[in-house]
DSSP file (Angstrom, degrees, kcal/mol; ACC not computed):
  #  RESIDUE AA STRUCTURE BP1 BP2  ACC     N-H-->O    O-->H-N    N-H-->O    O-->H-N    TCO  KAPPA ALPHA  PHI   PSI    X-CA   Y-CA   Z-CA
    1    1 A X     >        0   0    0      0, 0.0     4,-1.1     0, 0.0     3,-0.4   0.000 360.0 360.0 360.0 -37.2  -82.7   53.3   67.8
    2    2 A X  H >>  +     0   0    0      1,-0.2     4,-1.3     2,-0.2     3,-0.5   0.881 360.0  54.7 -61.1 -39.5  -81.3   49.8   67.9
    3    3 A X  H 3> S+     0   0    0      1,-0.2     4,-1.9     2,-0.2    -1,-0.2   0.832  99.9  61.9 -65.4 -29.7  -84.5   48.4   66.3
    4    4 A X  H 3> S+     0   0    0     -3,-0.4     4,-2.4     1,-0.2    -1,-0.2   0.860 100.3  53.3 -63.3 -34.9  -84.1   50.8   63.3
    5    5 A X  H <X S+     0   0    0     -4,-1.1     4,-3.0    -3,-0.5    -1,-0.2   0.871 106.8  53.5 -68.5 -34.6  -80.7   49.2   62.5
    6    6 A X  H  X S+     0   0    0     -4,-1.3     4,-2.7     2,-0.2    -2,-0.2   0.916 108.8  47.8 -65.1 -39.7  -82.5   45.8   62.4
    7    7 A X  H  X S+     0   0    0     -4,-1.9     4,-2.7     2,-0.2    -2,-0.2   0.906 113.2  48.1 -68.9 -39.6  -85.0   47.1   59.9
    8    8 A X  H  X S+     0   0    0     -4,-2.4     4,-2.7     2,-0.2    -2,-0.2   0.926 112.4  49.3 -64.5 -42.4  -82.2   48.6   57.8
    9    9 A X  H  X S+     0   0    0     -4,-3.0     4,-2.3     2,-0.2    -2,-0.2   0.935 110.9  49.0 -57.2 -47.6  -80.3   45.3   58.0
   10   10 A X  H  X S+     0   0    0     -4,-2.7     4,-2.6     2,-0.2     5,-0.3   0.915 111.1  51.9 -59.9 -47.7  -83.5   43.4   57.0
   11   11 A X  H  X S+     0   0    0     -4,-2.7     4,-2.4     1,-0.2    -1,-0.2   0.936 111.1  45.7 -52.1 -48.8  -83.9   45.8   54.1
   12   12 A X  H  X S+     0   0    0     -4,-2.7     4,-2.4     2,-0.2    -2,-0.2   0.869 112.1  51.4 -69.2 -34.7  -80.4   45.4   52.8
   13   13 A X  H  X S+     0   0    0     -4,-2.3     4,-1.0     2,-0.2    -1,-0.2   0.944 113.8  44.1 -68.0 -45.5  -80.6   41.5   53.2
   14   14 A X  H  X S+     0   0    0     -4,-2.6     4,-2.8     1,-0.2     3,-0.2   0.858 113.5  50.5 -67.0 -35.8  -83.9   41.4   51.2
   15   15 A X  H  X S+     0   0    0     -4,-2.4     4,-2.5    -5,-0.3     5,-0.3   0.902 107.3  55.5 -66.3 -40.6  -82.5   43.8   48.6
   16   16 A X  H  < S+     0   0    0     -4,-2.4     4,-0.4     1,-0.2    -1,-0.2   0.715 115.3  38.1 -64.7 -22.3  -79.4   41.6   48.3
   17   17 A X  H  X S+     0   0    0     -4,-1.0     4,-1.5    -3,-0.2    -2,-0.2   0.822 115.8  52.1 -92.1 -42.2  -81.7   38.6   47.5
   18   18 A X  H  X S+     0   0    0     -4,-2.8     4,-2.9     1,-0.2     5,-0.2   0.904 103.7  54.9 -64.6 -45.0  -84.2   40.5   45.3
   19   19 A X  H  X S+     0   0    0     -4,-2.5     4,-2.5     1,-0.2     5,-0.2   0.925 109.5  46.1 -60.1 -45.4  -81.7   42.2   43.0
   20   20 A X  H  > S+     0   0    0     -4,-0.4     4,-2.8    -5,-0.3    -1,-0.2   0.863 111.4  53.5 -66.8 -30.3  -80.1   38.9   41.9
   21   21 A X  H  X S+     0   0    0     -4,-1.5     4,-2.6     2,-0.2    -2,-0.2   0.943 110.3  48.0 -65.8 -44.1  -83.6   37.4   41.5
   22   22 A X  H  X S+     0   0    0     -4,-2.9     4,-2.2     2,-0.2    -2,-0.2   0.925 112.4  47.5 -59.1 -44.7  -84.5   40.2   39.2
   23   23 A X  H  X S+     0   0    0     -4,-2.5     4,-2.4     2,-0.2    -2,-0.2   0.884 111.4  52.2 -65.5 -37.7  -81.2   39.8   37.2
   24   24 A X  H  X S+     0   0    0     -4,-2.8     4,-3.0     2,-0.2    -2,-0.2   0.936 110.0  49.4 -60.9 -44.6  -81.9   36.0   37.0
   25   25 A X  H  X S+     0   0    0     -4,-2.6     4,-2.3     1,-0.2    -2,-0.2   0.893 111.0  47.6 -61.8 -41.9  -85.3   36.7   35.7
   26   26 A X  H  X S+     0   0    0     -4,-2.2     4,-2.6     2,-0.2    -1,-0.2   0.898 112.8  50.2 -66.5 -43.5  -84.1   39.2   33.1
   27   27 A X  H  X S+     0   0    0     -4,-2.4     4,-2.4     1,-0.2    -2,-0.2   0.937 111.1  48.9 -58.6 -48.8  -81.3   36.6   32.1
   28   28 A X  H  X S+     0   0    0     -4,-3.0     4,-1.8     2,-0.2    -2,-0.2   0.880 110.8  49.8 -62.6 -37.4  -83.9   33.9   31.8
   29   29 A X  H  X S+     0   0    0     -4,-2.3     4,-1.1     1,-0.2    -2,-0.2   0.961 113.9  45.6 -64.7 -49.4  -86.2   36.1   29.6
   30   30 A X  H  < S+     0   0    0     -4,-2.6    -2,-0.2     1,-0.2    -1,-0.2   0.817 114.9  48.6 -62.2 -31.5  -83.4   37.0   27.3
   31   31 A X  H  < S+     0   0    0     -4,-2.4    -1,-0.2    -5,-0.2    -2,-0.2   0.815 110.7  48.5 -75.4 -32.7  -82.2   33.4   27.1
   32   32 A X  H  < S+     0   0    0     -4,-1.8     2,-0.4    -5,-0.2    -2,-0.2   0.619  93.7  82.5 -89.4 -12.7  -85.6   31.9   26.3
   33   33 A X  S  < S-     0   0    0     -4,-1.1     4,-0.1    -5,-0.1    66,-0.0  -0.790  75.7-139.2 -92.7 134.9  -86.6   34.2   23.6
   34   34 A X  S    S+     0   0    0     -2,-0.4     2,-0.3     2,-0.1    -1,-0.1   0.684  86.0  68.4 -71.8 -16.6  -85.2   33.3   20.1
   35   35 A X  S    S-     0   0    0     24,-0.0     2,-0.9     4,-0.0    -2,-0.1  -0.762  89.2-120.5 -98.8 153.2  -84.5   37.0   19.3
   36   36 A X     >  -     0   0    0     -2,-0.3     4,-2.4     1,-0.2     5,-0.2  -0.801  23.2-168.5 -99.3 102.4  -81.9   38.9   21.2
   37   37 A X  H  > S+     0   0    0     -2,-0.9     4,-2.4     1,-0.2     5,-0.2   0.889  85.7  49.3 -59.1 -44.3  -83.7   41.9   22.9
   38   38 A X  H  > S+     0   0    0      1,-0.2     4,-2.6     2,-0.2    -1,-0.2   0.884 112.5  48.7 -69.6 -37.2  -80.6   43.8   23.9
   39   39 A X  H  > S+     0   0    0      2,-0.2     4,-2.6     1,-0.2    -1,-0.2   0.900 111.5  48.5 -67.7 -39.8  -79.2   43.5   20.4
   40   40 A X  H  X S+     0   0    0     -4,-2.4     4,-1.9     2,-0.2    -2,-0.2   0.910 113.3  48.2 -61.7 -44.3  -82.4   44.7   18.8
   41   41 A X  H  X S+     0   0    0     -4,-2.4     4,-1.1    -5,-0.2    -2,-0.2   0.925 113.7  46.1 -63.8 -45.6  -82.6   47.6   21.1
   42   42 A X  H >X S+     0   0    0     -4,-2.6     4,-0.9     1,-0.2     3,-0.6   0.915 111.9  51.6 -66.3 -41.0  -78.9   48.6   20.5
   43   43 A X  H 3< S+     0   0    0     -4,-2.6     3,-0.3     1,-0.2    -1,-0.2   0.833 106.4  54.8 -67.3 -31.8  -79.3   48.2   16.7
   44   44 A X  H >< S+     0   0    0     -4,-1.9     3,-0.5     1,-0.2    -1,-0.2   0.776 107.3  50.1 -71.0 -24.5  -82.3   50.5   16.8
   45   45 A X  H << S+     0   0    0     -4,-1.1    -1,-0.2    -3,-0.6    -2,-0.2   0.725 108.8  52.1 -81.8 -23.8  -80.4   53.2   18.5
   46   46 A X  T 3< S+     0   0    0     -4,-0.9     2,-0.3    -3,-0.3    -1,-0.2   0.007 106.4  54.8-105.3  26.9  -77.4   53.1   16.0
   47   47 A X    <   -     0   0    0     -3,-0.5     0, 0.0     2,-0.1     0, 0.0  -0.964  61.9-141.1-152.8 165.7  -79.3   53.4   12.8
   48   48 A X        +     0   0    0     -2,-0.3     2,-0.6     4,-0.0    -4,-0.1   0.259  64.9 123.5-110.0   9.1  -81.8   55.4   10.7
   49   49 A X     >  -     0   0    0      1,-0.2     4,-2.4     2,-0.0     5,-0.2  -0.614  56.8-148.8 -73.0 115.7  -83.4   52.3    9.4
   50   50 A X  H  > S+     0   0    0     -2,-0.6     4,-2.4     1,-0.2     5,-0.2   0.859  94.9  53.0 -58.7 -37.3  -87.2   52.5   10.3
   51   51 A X  H  > S+     0   0    0      2,-0.2     4,-2.7     1,-0.2    -1,-0.2   0.938 110.1  47.0 -65.4 -44.4  -87.5   48.7   10.7
   52   52 A X  H  > S+     0   0    0      1,-0.2     4,-2.2     2,-0.2    -8,-0.2   0.908 112.7  50.5 -62.3 -41.3  -84.6   48.4   13.1
   53   53 A X  H  X S+     0   0    0     -4,-2.4     4,-2.0     2,-0.2    -1,-0.2   0.900 112.1  46.1 -61.8 -40.4  -85.9   51.3   15.0
   54   54 A X  H  X S+     0   0    0     -4,-2.4     4,-2.9    -5,-0.2    -2,-0.2   0.885 110.4  53.3 -72.9 -36.0  -89.4   49.8   15.3
   55   55 A X  H  X S+     0   0    0     -4,-2.7     4,-2.5     2,-0.2    -1,-0.2   0.874 107.7  52.2 -63.5 -36.1  -87.9   46.4   16.2
   56   56 A X  H  X S+     0   0    0     -4,-2.2     4,-2.7    -5,-0.2    -2,-0.2   0.941 111.0  47.4 -64.1 -44.8  -86.0   48.1   19.0
   57   57 A X  H  X S+     0   0    0     -4,-2.0     4,-2.8     2,-0.2     5,-0.2   0.937 112.3  48.7 -59.3 -47.7  -89.2   49.7   20.3
   58   58 A X  H  X S+     0   0    0     -4,-2.9     4,-2.4     1,-0.2    -1,-0.2   0.912 114.1  45.8 -61.5 -44.1  -91.0   46.4   20.1
   59   59 A X  H  X S+     0   0    0     -4,-2.5     4,-3.0    58,-0.3     5,-0.3   0.906 111.5  52.5 -64.1 -43.0  -88.2   44.5   22.0
   60   60 A X  H  X S+     0   0    0     -4,-2.7     4,-2.7     1,-0.2     5,-0.2   0.927 111.4  46.3 -62.5 -44.8  -88.0   47.3   24.6
   61   61 A X  H  X S+     0   0    0     -4,-2.8     4,-2.4     2,-0.2     5,-0.2   0.935 114.9  47.5 -62.1 -44.7  -91.7   47.1   25.3
   62   62 A X  H  X S+     0   0    0     -4,-2.4     4,-1.7    -5,-0.2    -2,-0.2   0.949 118.2  38.8 -63.3 -48.9  -91.7   43.3   25.4
   63   63 A X  H  X S+     0   0    0     -4,-3.0     4,-2.1     2,-0.2    -1,-0.2   0.877 114.9  54.3 -67.5 -40.5  -88.7   43.1   27.7
   64   64 A X  H  X S+     0   0    0     -4,-2.7     4,-2.4    -5,-0.3    -2,-0.2   0.896 107.7  50.5 -61.1 -42.3  -89.8   46.1   29.8
   65   65 A X  H  X S+     0   0    0     -4,-2.4     4,-2.6    -5,-0.2    -1,-0.2   0.883 109.3  50.6 -69.2 -37.5  -93.2   44.5   30.4
   66   66 A X  H  X S+     0   0    0     -4,-1.7     4,-2.1    -5,-0.2    -1,-0.2   0.881 110.5  50.1 -66.3 -34.6  -91.6   41.2   31.6
   67   67 A X  H  X S+     0   0    0     -4,-2.1     4,-2.2     2,-0.2    -2,-0.2   0.923 112.6  45.9 -68.3 -42.2  -89.4   43.2   33.9
   68   68 A X  H  X S+     0   0    0     -4,-2.4     4,-2.1     2,-0.2    -2,-0.2   0.924 112.9  50.5 -61.4 -46.4  -92.4   45.1   35.3
   69   69 A X  H  X S+     0   0    0     -4,-2.6     4,-1.7     1,-0.2    -2,-0.2   0.882 112.8  46.0 -59.0 -42.7  -94.4   41.9   35.6
   70   70 A X  H  X S+     0   0    0     -4,-2.1     4,-2.7     2,-0.2    -1,-0.2   0.859 109.7  54.1 -70.7 -35.4  -91.6   40.1   37.5
   71   71 A X  H  X S+     0   0    0     -4,-2.2     4,-2.6     2,-0.2    -2,-0.2   0.883 106.8  52.2 -66.4 -36.1  -91.0   43.1   39.7
   72   72 A X  H  X S+     0   0    0     -4,-2.1     4,-2.0     2,-0.2    -1,-0.2   0.929 111.0  47.1 -62.1 -44.5  -94.7   43.0   40.7
   73   73 A X  H  X S+     0   0    0     -4,-1.7     4,-2.4     1,-0.2    -2,-0.2   0.929 113.0  49.3 -65.3 -46.2  -94.4   39.2   41.6
   74   74 A X  H  X S+     0   0    0     -4,-2.7     4,-2.7     2,-0.2     5,-0.2   0.899 107.8  53.7 -58.9 -43.5  -91.2   39.9   43.5
   75   75 A X  H  X S+     0   0    0     -4,-2.6     4,-2.2     1,-0.2    -1,-0.2   0.902 111.6  45.1 -58.6 -41.9  -92.9   42.7   45.4
   76   76 A X  H  X S+     0   0    0     -4,-2.0     4,-2.3     1,-0.2    -1,-0.2   0.896 112.3  52.0 -68.8 -38.3  -95.7   40.5   46.5
   77   77 A X  H  X S+     0   0    0     -4,-2.4     4,-1.5     2,-0.2    -2,-0.2   0.881 109.5  48.9 -68.1 -35.8  -93.3   37.7   47.4
   78   78 A X  H  < S+     0   0    0     -4,-2.7    -1,-0.2     1,-0.2    -2,-0.2   0.939 113.6  47.6 -64.7 -46.4  -91.3   40.1   49.6
   79   79 A X  H  < S+     0   0    0     -4,-2.2    -2,-0.2    -5,-0.2    -1,-0.2   0.851 122.9  31.9 -62.4 -37.3  -94.4   41.3   51.3
   80   80 A X  H  < S+     0   0    0     -4,-2.3    -1,-0.2    -5,-0.1    -2,-0.2   0.510  89.4 114.1-103.7  -4.8  -95.8   37.8   51.9
   81   81 A X     <  -     0   0    0     -4,-1.5     3,-0.1    -5,-0.2     4,-0.0  -0.382  51.6-155.7 -72.9 147.7  -92.7   35.7   52.4
   82   82 A X  S    S-     0   0    0      1,-0.2     2,-0.3    -2,-0.1    -1,-0.1   0.614  77.0  -9.2 -93.8 -15.8  -92.0   34.2   55.7
   83   83 A X  S  > S-     0   0    0      1,-0.1     4,-1.5     0, 0.0    -1,-0.2  -0.944  83.5 -83.5-164.6-179.9  -88.3   34.0   55.2
   84   84 A X  H  > S+     0   0    0     -2,-0.3     4,-2.5     1,-0.2     5,-0.2   0.867 122.8  55.4 -65.8 -38.0  -85.6   34.5   52.4
   85   85 A X  H  > S+     0   0    0      1,-0.2     4,-2.8     2,-0.2    -1,-0.2   0.883 105.3  53.6 -66.7 -36.2  -86.0   31.0   51.0
   86   86 A X  H  > S+     0   0    0      1,-0.2     4,-2.4     2,-0.2    -1,-0.2   0.922 110.0  48.0 -63.5 -40.7  -89.8   31.6   50.5
   87   87 A X  H  X S+     0   0    0     -4,-1.5     4,-2.2     2,-0.2    -2,-0.2   0.915 111.4  49.6 -60.6 -47.1  -88.9   34.8   48.6
   88   88 A X  H  X S+     0   0    0     -4,-2.5     4,-2.5     2,-0.2     5,-0.3   0.929 111.9  49.2 -61.5 -47.2  -86.3   32.9   46.5
   89   89 A X  H  X S+     0   0    0     -4,-2.8     4,-2.9     1,-0.2     5,-0.2   0.960 114.2  43.7 -61.4 -51.0  -88.9   30.1   45.7
   90   90 A X  H  X S+     0   0    0     -4,-2.4     4,-2.4     1,-0.2    -1,-0.2   0.816 111.4  55.0 -65.8 -31.0  -91.6   32.5   44.7
   91   91 A X  H  X S+     0   0    0     -4,-2.2     4,-1.9     2,-0.2    -1,-0.2   0.898 111.4  43.9 -63.8 -44.2  -89.1   34.6   42.7
   92   92 A X  H  X S+     0   0    0     -4,-2.5     4,-2.5     2,-0.2    -2,-0.2   0.911 114.0  50.3 -68.9 -40.9  -88.1   31.5   40.7
   93   93 A X  H  X S+     0   0    0     -4,-2.9     4,-2.7    -5,-0.3     5,-0.2   0.943 109.9  51.3 -62.1 -45.1  -91.7   30.4   40.3
   94   94 A X  H  X S+     0   0    0     -4,-2.4     4,-1.8     1,-0.2    -1,-0.2   0.892 110.3  49.2 -59.0 -41.5  -92.7   33.9   39.1
   95   95 A X  H  X S+     0   0    0     -4,-1.9     4,-1.8     2,-0.2    -1,-0.2   0.922 111.6  48.1 -64.5 -45.2  -89.9   33.9   36.5
   96   96 A X  H  X S+     0   0    0     -4,-2.5     4,-2.3     1,-0.2    -2,-0.2   0.916 112.5  48.2 -62.3 -44.3  -90.8   30.4   35.2
   97   97 A X  H  X S+     0   0    0     -4,-2.7     4,-2.5     1,-0.2    -1,-0.2   0.821 106.3  57.0 -71.2 -29.0  -94.5   31.4   34.9
   98   98 A X  H  X S+     0   0    0     -4,-1.8     4,-2.0    -5,-0.2    -1,-0.2   0.932 109.9  45.9 -62.5 -44.4  -93.7   34.6   33.1
   99   99 A X  H  X S+     0   0    0     -4,-1.8     4,-2.1     2,-0.2    -2,-0.2   0.914 112.3  50.3 -60.3 -45.0  -91.8   32.5   30.5
  100  100 A X  H  X S+     0   0    0     -4,-2.3     4,-2.3     1,-0.2     5,-0.2   0.911 108.5  52.9 -63.2 -41.1  -94.7   30.0   30.3
  101  101 A X  H  X S+     0   0    0     -4,-2.5     4,-2.4     1,-0.2    -1,-0.2   0.913 108.3  51.8 -58.9 -44.3  -97.2   32.9   29.8
  102  102 A X  H  X S+     0   0    0     -4,-2.0     4,-1.9     1,-0.2    -1,-0.2   0.907 111.8  44.1 -61.8 -42.4  -95.0   34.2   26.9
  103  103 A X  H  X S+     0   0    0     -4,-2.1     4,-2.3     2,-0.2    -1,-0.2   0.806 111.2  53.6 -77.1 -28.3  -95.0   30.9   25.1
  104  104 A X  H  X S+     0   0    0     -4,-2.3     4,-2.5     2,-0.2    -2,-0.2   0.891 109.7  50.6 -65.6 -40.4  -98.7   30.4   25.7
  105  105 A X  H  X S+     0   0    0     -4,-2.4     4,-1.5    -5,-0.2    -2,-0.2   0.904 110.6  48.4 -62.3 -42.3  -99.2   33.8   24.1
  106  106 A X  H  < S+     0   0    0     -4,-1.9    -2,-0.2     1,-0.2    -1,-0.2   0.888 114.3  45.9 -63.5 -41.3  -97.1   32.7   21.2
  107  107 A X  H  < S+     0   0    0     -4,-2.3    -2,-0.2     1,-0.2    -1,-0.2   0.855 116.0  44.2 -68.8 -38.6  -99.0   29.4   20.9
  108  108 A X  H  < S+     0   0    0     -4,-2.5    -2,-0.2    -5,-0.1    -1,-0.2   0.697  94.2  87.2 -87.1 -21.4 -102.5   31.0   21.1
  109  109 A X  S  < S-     0   0    0     -4,-1.5     4,-0.1    -5,-0.2    -4,-0.0  -0.447  77.6-128.4 -80.4 152.7 -102.1   34.0   18.9
  110  110 A X  S    S+     0   0    0     -2,-0.1     2,-0.3     2,-0.1    -1,-0.1   0.513  94.9  55.8 -76.4  -2.7 -102.7   33.8   15.1
  111  111 A X  S    S-     0   0    0     -5,-0.0     2,-0.7     0, 0.0    -2,-0.2  -0.823  91.1-111.0-120.1 164.1  -99.3   35.5   14.6
  112  112 A X    >>  -     0   0    0     -2,-0.3     4,-2.0     1,-0.2     3,-1.0  -0.867  19.6-164.0-101.1 111.9  -95.9   34.5   15.8
  113  113 A X  H 3> S+     0   0    0     -2,-0.7     4,-2.3     1,-0.3     5,-0.3   0.907  86.8  61.2 -58.3 -44.5  -94.5   36.8   18.4
  114  114 A X  H 34 S+     0   0    0      1,-0.2     4,-0.4     2,-0.2    -1,-0.3   0.708 113.7  36.1 -59.4 -20.0  -91.0   35.6   18.0
  115  115 A X  H <> S+     0   0    0     -3,-1.0     4,-0.9     2,-0.1    -1,-0.2   0.713 113.0  56.2-103.5 -23.4  -91.0   36.7   14.4
  116  116 A X  H  <>S+     0   0    0     -4,-2.0     5,-2.6     2,-0.2     4,-0.4   0.845 101.5  55.5 -77.8 -33.5  -93.1   39.9   14.6
  117  117 A X  T ><5S+     0   0    0     -4,-2.3     3,-1.5     1,-0.2   -58,-0.3   0.940 108.6  46.6 -69.5 -43.5  -91.0   41.7   17.2
  118  118 A X  T 345S+     0   0    0     -4,-0.4    -1,-0.2    -5,-0.3   -63,-0.2   0.814 108.5  58.5 -63.8 -24.2  -87.7   41.4   15.2
  119  119 A X  T 3<5S-     0   0    0     -4,-0.9    -1,-0.3   -64,-0.1    -2,-0.2   0.563 124.4-106.6 -78.3  -7.6  -89.7   42.6   12.2
  120  120 A X  T < 5 +     0   0    0     -3,-1.5     2,-1.5    -4,-0.4    -3,-0.2   0.756  60.8 158.9  94.1  24.6  -90.6   45.7   14.1
  121  121 A X    >>< -     0   0    0     -5,-2.6     4,-1.6     1,-0.2     3,-0.5  -0.658  13.8-179.0 -84.5  91.3  -94.2   45.1   14.9
  122  122 A X  H 3> S+     0   0    0     -2,-1.5     4,-2.7     1,-0.2     5,-0.3   0.848  76.4  61.5 -62.6 -34.3  -94.5   47.5   17.9
  123  123 A X  H 3> S+     0   0    0      1,-0.2     4,-2.4     2,-0.2    -1,-0.2   0.901 103.6  49.3 -61.4 -38.4  -98.1   46.6   18.5
  124  124 A X  H <> S+     0   0    0     -3,-0.5     4,-2.6     2,-0.2    -1,-0.2   0.877 111.1  50.8 -64.5 -39.8  -97.1   43.0   19.2
  125  125 A X  H  X S+     0   0    0     -4,-1.6     4,-2.1     2,-0.2    -2,-0.2   0.895 111.1  46.7 -61.1 -42.4  -94.4   44.3   21.6
  126  126 A X  H  X S+     0   0    0     -4,-2.7     4,-2.3     2,-0.2    -2,-0.2   0.883 114.0  48.6 -72.8 -37.1  -96.8   46.5   23.5
  127  127 A X  H  X S+     0   0    0     -4,-2.4     4,-2.1    -5,-0.3    -2,-0.2   0.934 111.3  48.9 -65.8 -41.5  -99.4   43.7   23.7
  128  128 A X  H  X S+     0   0    0     -4,-2.6     4,-2.1     2,-0.2    -2,-0.2   0.900 111.2  52.2 -60.7 -43.1  -96.8   41.2   24.9
  129  129 A X  H  X S+     0   0    0     -4,-2.1     4,-2.2     1,-0.2    -2,-0.2   0.941 110.4  46.4 -57.8 -50.6  -95.7   43.8   27.5
  130  130 A X  H  X S+     0   0    0     -4,-2.3     4,-2.5     1,-0.2    -1,-0.2   0.850 110.5  53.5 -65.2 -36.0  -99.2   44.3   28.8
  131  131 A X  H  X S+     0   0    0     -4,-2.1     4,-2.9     2,-0.2    -1,-0.2   0.900 108.4  50.0 -63.5 -42.4  -99.8   40.6   28.9
  132  132 A X  H  X S+     0   0    0     -4,-2.1     4,-2.5     2,-0.2    -2,-0.2   0.906 111.6  48.2 -62.7 -43.7  -96.6   40.2   31.0
  133  133 A X  H  X S+     0   0    0     -4,-2.2     4,-2.2     2,-0.2    -2,-0.2   0.921 112.3  48.5 -65.4 -44.2  -97.8   42.9   33.4
  134  134 A X  H  X S+     0   0    0     -4,-2.5     4,-2.5     2,-0.2    -2,-0.2   0.927 111.8  49.6 -63.5 -43.6 -101.2   41.4   33.8
  135  135 A X  H  X S+     0   0    0     -4,-2.9     4,-2.9     1,-0.2     5,-0.3   0.923 109.4  52.7 -62.9 -39.7  -99.7   38.0   34.4
  136  136 A X  H  X S+     0   0    0     -4,-2.5     4,-2.4     1,-0.2    -1,-0.2   0.917 109.0  48.9 -57.8 -44.4  -97.4   39.5   37.0
  137  137 A X  H  X S+     0   0    0     -4,-2.2     4,-2.0     2,-0.2    -1,-0.2   0.911 112.3  47.8 -65.2 -41.3 -100.4   41.1   38.8
  138  138 A X  H  X S+     0   0    0     -4,-2.5     4,-2.3     1,-0.2    -2,-0.2   0.934 113.3  47.9 -67.3 -42.2 -102.3   37.8   38.8
  139  139 A X  H  X S+     0   0    0     -4,-2.9     4,-2.0     1,-0.2    -1,-0.2   0.882 109.4  53.6 -64.2 -35.5  -99.3   35.8   40.1
  140  140 A X  H  X S+     0   0    0     -4,-2.4     4,-1.3    -5,-0.3    -1,-0.2   0.915 110.0  47.7 -67.0 -38.8  -98.7   38.4   42.8
  141  141 A X  H  X S+     0   0    0     -4,-2.0     4,-0.5     1,-0.2     3,-0.2   0.920 110.3  52.4 -66.4 -39.8 -102.4   38.0   43.9
  142  142 A X  H >< S+     0   0    0     -4,-2.3     3,-0.7     1,-0.2    -1,-0.2   0.828 104.3  56.2 -68.4 -29.2 -102.0   34.2   43.9
  143  143 A X  H 3< S+     0   0    0     -4,-2.0    -1,-0.2     1,-0.2    -2,-0.2   0.885 106.0  51.7 -65.2 -36.1  -98.8   34.4   46.1
  144  144 A X  H 3<        0   0    0     -4,-1.3    -1,-0.2     1,-0.2    -2,-0.2   0.567 360.0 360.0 -80.7  -6.7 -100.8   36.3   48.7
  145  145 A X    <<        0   0    0     -3,-0.7    -1,-0.2    -4,-0.5    -2,-0.1   0.531 360.0 360.0 -76.3 360.0 -103.6   33.7   48.8
């Protein structure tokens, strides 16, 4: 029974480190994109304007994909980390590389993601979302190597 308490304590400690890492990642994502995801999402819910509604969907897909990609990286970091500092390092690395992937995507595409999402191009938001998830899966595998 005593060992169960140690597992619970370990769970709580890692959760206490992981949730702020996730919040940090979301903050970095929102800070590094020139459009304001939360504002676009909020404005899309408070209007009947089809463009604002589409922009909200595009931003939600984009931000949601980044969050899932980062969660995948953090899950791998939790599983493979040897201690809490290892988890923190890989969490920060994962966040930085998710931002780099976004801007590489911006650089390599024939359109500008940063202008298409606020215009309501949902397809670009979905594509950016899937790219973030794919990058998260790849980074998670790299952590385990």
